[in-house]
C-alpha positions, 0 to 999 in steps of 0.5 A, a space after each residue: 677626471 676625479 677632480 669635480 668630485 675631490 674638489 666638493 669634498 676639500 673645498 676651504 669654506 665647507 670643510 671648516 663650515 666657519 665664518 670668514 674673519 671680516 678682517 683678513 678673510 680666512 675663515 677662521 673666528 670661533 667663539 670666546 668666552 664672552 658670549 656674542 665676541 669672537 677671535 680670529 684665530 688667525 689675525 687675532 682680531 676681535 670681535 663684536 655681535 651687534 643686535 643693529 646692522 651698521 650698515 642699514 640700522 636693521 635690528 636683529 635678536 644675538 642668538 648663539 651662533 652656530 651658523 655662518 648666515 646668521 653674523 650677516 644682516 637679514 636685510 641688507 646682508 653685510 655683516 653683524 660684526 664691529 671690531 672689538 
């Protein structure tokens, strides 16, 4: 059937291309006017991008994030977002 061709282009994460919210899990995180701050449009939670991983303590450089992998620690893979 054509399910495989349809699902490859209609996958929720690839269509929106946004990071999932740490609170509700939906891919609706959007940057706010303040650098390093994000807000979930779905649950209205606010998050701050931190430079030190809350899980392992590894330091990372905060830059303007355009990719979802930039919101994860390069060392352990934990989220670099904290509730603001």
